[in-house]
GULUM-382039 format. One record per residue (C-alpha): residue number from 1; z negated, x negated, y negated. Coordinates in Angstrom, 1 decimal, padded with zeros to 4 digits. Example, Ala and Ser with C-alpha at 12.3 -4.5 7.8 and 13.67 -1.06 7.14 Angstrom:
% residues 2
+------+--------+--------+--------+
: resi :      z :      x :      y :
+------+--------+--------+--------+
:    1 : -007.8 : -012.3 :  004.5 :
:    2 : -007.1 : -013.7 :  001.1 :
+------+--------+--------+--------+
% end
This chain:
% residues 273
+------+--------+--------+--------+
: resi :      z :      x :      y :
+------+--------+--------+--------+
:    1 :  010.7 :  054.3 :  044.5 :
:    2 :  010.9 :  051.9 :  041.5 :
:    3 :  007.8 :  049.7 :  041.5 :
:    4 :  006.7 :  047.6 :  038.5 :
:    5 :  004.7 :  044.5 :  039.3 :
:    6 :  002.7 :  043.0 :  036.3 :
:    7 :  002.4 :  039.3 :  036.6 :
:    8 :  004.8 :  036.7 :  038.1 :
:    9 :  002.2 :  034.5 :  039.7 :
:   10 :  002.0 :  033.9 :  043.4 :
:   11 :  000.2 :  037.2 :  044.0 :
:   12 :  002.6 :  039.2 :  042.0 :
:   13 :  005.7 :  037.6 :  043.5 :
:   14 :  004.6 :  037.9 :  047.1 :
:   15 :  003.6 :  041.5 :  046.4 :
:   16 :  007.1 :  042.1 :  045.0 :
:   17 :  008.7 :  040.4 :  048.0 :
:   18 :  007.1 :  042.6 :  050.5 :
:   19 :  007.6 :  045.8 :  048.5 :
:   20 :  011.3 :  045.0 :  048.4 :
:   21 :  011.3 :  044.3 :  052.1 :
:   22 :  009.8 :  047.8 :  052.5 :
:   23 :  012.8 :  049.3 :  050.6 :
:   24 :  011.4 :  049.7 :  047.1 :
:   25 :  013.2 :  048.8 :  043.9 :
:   26 :  011.0 :  046.2 :  042.3 :
:   27 :  010.8 :  044.8 :  038.8 :
:   28 :  008.5 :  041.9 :  038.0 :
:   29 :  007.2 :  041.6 :  034.5 :
:   30 :  005.4 :  038.6 :  032.9 :
:   31 :  004.6 :  037.5 :  029.4 :
:   32 :  006.0 :  034.0 :  030.0 :
:   33 :  009.6 :  032.8 :  030.2 :
:   34 :  009.2 :  031.4 :  033.8 :
:   35 :  007.3 :  032.4 :  036.9 :
:   36 :  004.0 :  030.9 :  037.9 :
:   37 :  003.3 :  029.6 :  034.4 :
:   38 : -000.4 :  030.1 :  034.3 :
:   39 : -003.0 :  030.1 :  037.2 :
:   40 : -000.3 :  029.6 :  039.8 :
:   41 :  001.3 :  026.6 :  038.0 :
:   42 : -001.0 :  023.8 :  039.1 :
:   43 : -003.7 :  025.2 :  041.4 :
:   44 : -005.0 :  023.4 :  044.5 :
:   45 : -002.1 :  024.5 :  046.7 :
:   46 : -004.3 :  025.0 :  049.7 :
:   47 : -003.4 :  027.4 :  052.5 :
:   48 : -006.8 :  027.8 :  054.1 :
:   49 : -006.7 :  030.1 :  057.0 :
:   50 : -009.8 :  029.2 :  059.0 :
:   51 : -012.1 :  027.5 :  056.4 :
:   52 : -013.2 :  030.6 :  054.6 :
:   53 : -016.6 :  031.7 :  053.3 :
:   54 : -017.7 :  034.3 :  050.8 :
:   55 : -019.2 :  033.1 :  047.5 :
:   56 : -022.0 :  035.6 :  047.9 :
:   57 : -024.0 :  033.8 :  050.6 :
:   58 : -027.7 :  033.5 :  051.5 :
:   59 : -028.0 :  030.0 :  049.8 :
:   60 : -026.1 :  030.8 :  046.6 :
:   61 : -028.8 :  032.4 :  044.5 :
:   62 : -031.0 :  029.3 :  044.5 :
:   63 : -028.1 :  027.2 :  043.3 :
:   64 : -027.1 :  029.5 :  040.4 :
:   65 : -029.6 :  028.2 :  037.8 :
:   66 : -028.4 :  024.6 :  038.2 :
:   67 : -024.7 :  025.7 :  038.3 :
:   68 : -025.0 :  027.7 :  035.1 :
:   69 : -026.3 :  024.6 :  033.3 :
:   70 : -023.5 :  022.3 :  034.3 :
:   71 : -020.2 :  021.9 :  032.5 :
:   72 : -018.3 :  021.4 :  035.8 :
:   73 : -019.9 :  024.4 :  037.4 :
:   74 : -017.9 :  026.6 :  039.8 :
:   75 : -019.5 :  029.6 :  038.1 :
:   76 : -019.4 :  030.7 :  034.5 :
:   77 : -021.2 :  033.7 :  033.2 :
:   78 : -020.9 :  035.4 :  029.8 :
:   79 : -023.4 :  038.2 :  029.5 :
:   80 : -022.2 :  041.4 :  027.8 :
:   81 : -023.6 :  044.8 :  027.0 :
:   82 : -021.4 :  046.2 :  029.8 :
:   83 : -022.7 :  048.5 :  032.5 :
:   84 : -019.8 :  047.5 :  034.9 :
:   85 : -020.8 :  043.8 :  034.6 :
:   86 : -024.4 :  044.4 :  035.4 :
:   87 : -023.5 :  046.7 :  038.2 :
:   88 : -021.3 :  044.0 :  039.7 :
:   89 : -024.1 :  041.4 :  039.4 :
:   90 : -026.5 :  043.7 :  041.3 :
:   91 : -023.9 :  044.2 :  044.0 :
:   92 : -023.4 :  040.4 :  044.2 :
:   93 : -027.2 :  039.8 :  044.6 :
:   94 : -027.4 :  042.4 :  047.3 :
:   95 : -024.5 :  040.7 :  049.2 :
:   96 : -026.3 :  037.4 :  049.4 :
:   97 : -027.8 :  038.0 :  052.8 :
:   98 : -027.0 :  036.6 :  056.2 :
:   99 : -025.8 :  039.9 :  057.6 :
:  100 : -023.5 :  040.7 :  054.7 :
:  101 : -022.2 :  037.1 :  054.6 :
:  102 : -021.2 :  037.3 :  058.3 :
:  103 : -019.5 :  040.7 :  057.8 :
:  104 : -017.6 :  039.3 :  054.7 :
:  105 : -016.6 :  036.2 :  056.6 :
:  106 : -015.3 :  038.4 :  059.5 :
:  107 : -013.2 :  040.4 :  057.0 :
:  108 : -011.9 :  037.3 :  055.2 :
:  109 : -010.8 :  035.7 :  058.5 :
:  110 : -009.0 :  038.8 :  059.6 :
:  111 : -007.1 :  038.8 :  056.3 :
:  112 : -006.4 :  035.0 :  056.4 :
:  113 : -005.1 :  035.2 :  059.9 :
:  114 : -002.7 :  038.0 :  058.8 :
:  115 : -001.7 :  035.8 :  055.9 :
:  116 : -001.0 :  032.9 :  058.2 :
:  117 :  001.2 :  035.1 :  060.4 :
:  118 :  003.2 :  036.4 :  057.4 :
:  119 :  003.6 :  032.8 :  056.0 :
:  120 :  005.0 :  031.6 :  059.4 :
:  121 :  007.4 :  034.6 :  059.5 :
:  122 :  008.5 :  033.9 :  055.9 :
:  123 :  009.2 :  030.2 :  056.6 :
:  124 :  011.1 :  031.1 :  059.7 :
:  125 :  013.3 :  033.7 :  057.9 :
:  126 :  013.8 :  031.5 :  054.7 :
:  127 :  014.4 :  028.0 :  056.0 :
:  128 :  015.6 :  026.9 :  052.5 :
:  129 :  012.3 :  027.8 :  050.9 :
:  130 :  011.1 :  024.3 :  049.8 :
:  131 :  007.7 :  023.8 :  048.3 :
:  132 :  006.3 :  020.6 :  049.9 :
:  133 :  004.7 :  022.5 :  052.7 :
:  134 :  002.7 :  020.3 :  055.0 :
:  135 :  000.2 :  020.7 :  057.8 :
:  136 : -002.2 :  017.8 :  057.4 :
:  137 : -005.4 :  019.7 :  058.0 :
:  138 : -008.4 :  020.0 :  055.7 :
:  139 : -011.6 :  017.8 :  055.7 :
:  140 : -014.6 :  019.0 :  053.8 :
:  141 : -017.3 :  016.3 :  053.6 :
:  142 : -021.1 :  016.9 :  053.0 :
:  143 : -023.4 :  014.4 :  051.3 :
:  144 : -026.7 :  015.9 :  052.4 :
:  145 : -027.9 :  016.7 :  055.9 :
:  146 : -029.0 :  020.1 :  054.7 :
:  147 : -025.5 :  021.0 :  053.5 :
:  148 : -023.9 :  019.6 :  056.7 :
:  149 : -026.3 :  021.6 :  058.9 :
:  150 : -025.5 :  024.8 :  057.0 :
:  151 : -021.8 :  024.1 :  057.4 :
:  152 : -022.2 :  023.6 :  061.2 :
:  153 : -024.0 :  026.9 :  061.5 :
:  154 : -021.1 :  028.6 :  059.7 :
:  155 : -018.7 :  026.7 :  061.9 :
:  156 : -020.3 :  028.0 :  065.1 :
:  157 : -020.0 :  031.6 :  063.8 :
:  158 : -016.4 :  031.1 :  062.7 :
:  159 : -015.5 :  029.6 :  066.1 :
:  160 : -016.6 :  032.9 :  067.7 :
:  161 : -014.0 :  034.7 :  065.6 :
:  162 : -011.1 :  032.4 :  066.6 :
:  163 : -011.3 :  029.5 :  064.1 :
:  164 : -010.2 :  026.0 :  065.0 :
:  165 : -012.7 :  023.6 :  063.5 :
:  166 : -014.8 :  020.6 :  064.5 :
:  167 : -017.8 :  018.8 :  063.0 :
:  168 : -017.4 :  015.1 :  062.4 :
:  169 : -020.0 :  012.5 :  061.7 :
:  170 : -019.5 :  010.0 :  058.8 :
:  171 : -017.7 :  007.4 :  060.9 :
:  172 : -015.3 :  010.0 :  062.3 :
:  173 : -014.6 :  011.3 :  058.8 :
:  174 : -013.7 :  007.8 :  057.6 :
:  175 : -011.5 :  007.3 :  060.7 :
:  176 : -009.7 :  010.6 :  059.8 :
:  177 : -009.4 :  009.6 :  056.1 :
:  178 : -009.9 :  005.9 :  055.4 :
:  179 : -010.0 :  006.5 :  051.6 :
:  180 : -013.6 :  007.8 :  052.2 :
:  181 : -014.9 :  004.4 :  053.3 :
:  182 : -016.7 :  003.8 :  050.0 :
:  183 : -018.9 :  006.9 :  050.8 :
:  184 : -020.0 :  005.6 :  054.2 :
:  185 : -023.7 :  005.3 :  053.1 :
:  186 : -023.6 :  008.5 :  051.1 :
:  187 : -022.2 :  011.1 :  053.5 :
:  188 : -023.8 :  013.0 :  056.4 :
:  189 : -020.6 :  014.3 :  057.9 :
:  190 : -017.7 :  016.8 :  057.5 :
:  191 : -015.9 :  019.8 :  058.9 :
:  192 : -012.3 :  019.2 :  059.8 :
:  193 : -009.9 :  022.2 :  060.2 :
:  194 : -006.6 :  021.0 :  061.7 :
:  195 : -004.7 :  024.3 :  061.1 :
:  196 : -005.0 :  024.2 :  057.3 :
:  197 : -001.8 :  023.7 :  055.3 :
:  198 : -000.9 :  022.7 :  051.8 :
:  199 :  002.0 :  023.2 :  049.4 :
:  200 :  003.2 :  023.3 :  045.8 :
:  201 :  002.3 :  026.7 :  044.5 :
:  202 :  004.7 :  026.6 :  041.5 :
:  203 :  007.7 :  025.5 :  043.7 :
:  204 :  006.8 :  028.2 :  046.2 :
:  205 :  007.0 :  030.9 :  043.4 :
:  206 :  010.3 :  029.5 :  042.1 :
:  207 :  011.7 :  029.3 :  045.6 :
:  208 :  010.6 :  032.9 :  046.3 :
:  209 :  012.4 :  034.2 :  043.2 :
:  210 :  015.5 :  032.3 :  044.1 :
:  211 :  015.4 :  033.7 :  047.7 :
:  212 :  014.8 :  037.2 :  046.4 :
:  213 :  017.6 :  037.3 :  043.8 :
:  214 :  017.7 :  041.0 :  043.9 :
:  215 :  014.2 :  041.3 :  042.3 :
:  216 :  014.7 :  041.7 :  038.5 :
:  217 :  012.4 :  039.5 :  036.4 :
:  218 :  011.4 :  040.3 :  032.8 :
:  219 :  009.1 :  038.7 :  030.3 :
:  220 :  007.5 :  040.4 :  027.3 :
:  221 :  009.2 :  038.4 :  024.6 :
:  222 :  012.6 :  039.3 :  025.8 :
:  223 :  014.3 :  042.1 :  023.8 :
:  224 :  014.4 :  044.2 :  027.0 :
:  225 :  010.9 :  043.3 :  028.0 :
:  226 :  008.1 :  045.7 :  028.7 :
:  227 :  005.5 :  046.5 :  026.1 :
:  228 :  002.1 :  046.7 :  027.8 :
:  229 : -000.9 :  048.3 :  026.2 :
:  230 : -004.3 :  048.6 :  027.9 :
:  231 : -007.1 :  050.8 :  026.7 :
:  232 : -010.7 :  050.7 :  027.9 :
:  233 : -011.9 :  054.2 :  028.6 :
:  234 : -014.5 :  055.7 :  030.9 :
:  235 : -012.9 :  057.8 :  033.6 :
:  236 : -015.0 :  060.8 :  034.3 :
:  237 : -013.1 :  062.1 :  037.3 :
:  238 : -015.1 :  060.2 :  039.9 :
:  239 : -013.5 :  057.6 :  042.1 :
:  240 : -010.1 :  059.2 :  042.4 :
:  241 : -007.1 :  057.1 :  041.5 :
:  242 : -004.3 :  058.8 :  039.7 :
:  243 : -000.9 :  057.8 :  038.4 :
:  244 :  001.6 :  059.6 :  036.3 :
:  245 :  005.2 :  058.5 :  035.5 :
:  246 :  008.0 :  059.8 :  033.4 :
:  247 :  011.6 :  059.2 :  034.5 :
:  248 :  015.0 :  059.7 :  032.8 :
:  249 :  017.9 :  061.6 :  034.3 :
:  250 :  018.8 :  058.5 :  036.3 :
:  251 :  015.4 :  058.2 :  037.9 :
:  252 :  014.3 :  055.1 :  036.0 :
:  253 :  010.6 :  054.8 :  035.2 :
:  254 :  010.1 :  055.0 :  031.4 :
:  255 :  006.4 :  055.3 :  031.1 :
:  256 :  003.5 :  055.2 :  033.5 :
:  257 : -000.2 :  055.9 :  032.9 :
:  258 : -002.6 :  054.8 :  035.7 :
:  259 : -006.3 :  055.4 :  036.1 :
:  260 : -008.0 :  053.2 :  038.6 :
:  261 : -011.3 :  053.2 :  040.6 :
:  262 : -013.0 :  050.9 :  038.1 :
:  263 : -013.2 :  053.7 :  035.5 :
:  264 : -010.7 :  052.1 :  033.1 :
:  265 : -007.4 :  053.5 :  031.9 :
:  266 : -004.2 :  051.5 :  031.5 :
:  267 : -001.4 :  053.0 :  029.4 :
:  268 :  001.8 :  051.2 :  030.2 :
:  269 :  005.0 :  051.8 :  028.1 :
:  270 :  008.0 :  050.4 :  029.9 :
:  271 :  011.2 :  050.0 :  027.9 :
:  272 :  014.6 :  048.6 :  028.8 :
:  273 :  014.1 :  048.5 :  032.6 :
+------+--------+--------+--------+
% end
């Protein structure tokens, strides 16, 4: 099967890598001239396998009003007359419970442990893949005792699921990272996760493309690039997901129309692939 992956960031390239490993013919399409030119270009580069927590947690709703008024807020909201947006908001509110948070954490950890195993396999099979990979651990400090107490409760639950973490007081945090010394009087403690890694996401994507030289890469401004058109449309066929494709006599995909579970329709015209 010839599979088209839209987007040459870290998610698109790793998806293409494993599709190719499963025997698929893969083409990666992006609107930029290079891989990882947008979100994946300069992100945090954290490989967090144990320190995970869902955004929808029991303490989030009380923080939202203050967050939405800050310029540096981790959350930005632009209300629209959009049924899908308001339906998502309702689902988010319903997920902000202890029970749902624990269930989501369990699912996230299962996924992150699988990710860690796959990354270790990849590094073992591709020793020349260089992206400043390092295993220095991750230290998250908390200024208030309330925040630190909540983090320790989450730590206790995550330990029961196989995480390797420890709670440190302020002095131990400074001993672990001397650069925090100026916060000695303004820090309650921190959570240290020794198994966390880091790396350069852009270099990882470039290295992955070089290692997988058999994966064709196209960008939209190239004469042989794909022209992608999306159309918002309500899908009345329930939750089914359908995909149609048209091929030429050589079996190459020329056009694909996909309908997804979010009730939108994407019409994709692929030329020159």
